[in-house]
C-alpha positions in Angstrom: 26.9 -80.9 5.6 30.0 -79.3 7.1 31.3 -79.3 10.7 33.1 -76.3 12.0 35.3 -76.9 15.2 36.7 -74.0 17.0 37.5 -72.6 20.4 38.3 -69.3 22.0 42.0 -69.6 22.8 42.5 -67.0 25.4 39.7 -68.1 27.8 40.2 -71.8 28.2 37.5 -74.2 29.0 35.4 -71.9 31.2 35.0 -69.2 28.6 34.2 -71.6 25.9 31.6 -73.3 28.1 30.0 -69.8 28.8 29.9 -69.1 25.1 28.3 -72.4 24.4 25.6 -71.7 27.1 24.9 -68.2 25.9 24.6 -69.2 22.2 22.4 -72.2 22.9 20.2 -70.3 25.3 19.6 -67.6 22.7 18.1 -70.1 20.3 19.8 -68.4 17.3 22.3 -71.3 16.8 23.1 -74.5 18.5 26.6 -75.6 19.5 27.9 -78.8 21.0 31.3 -79.4 22.7 33.9 -82.2 22.4 37.1 -83.1 23.9 40.0 -84.6 22.0 43.4 -85.3 23.6 42.3 -83.0 26.5 41.5 -80.2 24.3 38.0 -78.7 24.7 36.4 -77.2 21.7 33.0 -76.2 20.3 31.3 -77.7 17.2 28.8 -76.1 14.8 27.1 -78.3 12.1 26.4 -76.3 8.9 24.2 -77.9 6.3 21.0 -78.1 4.5 19.8 -77.4 1.0 19.1 -73.8 1.6 22.2 -72.7 3.4 23.9 -69.8 1.8 26.5 -67.1 2.7 23.9 -65.1 4.7 23.4 -68.0 7.1 27.1 -68.3 7.7 27.5 -64.6 8.1 24.5 -64.6 10.6 26.0 -67.4 12.8 29.4 -65.6 12.8 27.6 -62.5 14.0 25.7 -64.5 16.7 28.9 -66.0 18.0 30.7 -62.7 18.0 27.9 -60.9 19.9 27.6 -63.8 22.3 31.3 -63.8 23.1 31.3 -60.0 23.5 28.4 -60.3 26.0 30.0 -63.0 28.0 33.3 -61.2 28.3 31.6 -57.8 29.2 29.5 -59.4 32.0 32.5 -60.9 33.9 35.4 -58.7 34.9 37.8 -61.7 35.0 37.8 -61.8 31.2 38.8 -58.1 30.9 42.5 -58.7 31.7 43.0 -61.3 28.9 
């Protein structure tokens, strides 16, 4: 099993929380959040016997699409 930790650098905590909600509500992937030394980030566990490149590519697409939706829906992100 692998654990991928990441955050969207330009949006701060608020954008990362919006991304987490959007992805989890979609049911296509599940993220959790953590805080270490005041840094908020998202975590994605990747594992299982049947996981292959397609699964990784799919979750990257899910994350990318969700981030685009979150940014497009709120004008405050357009100036970043």
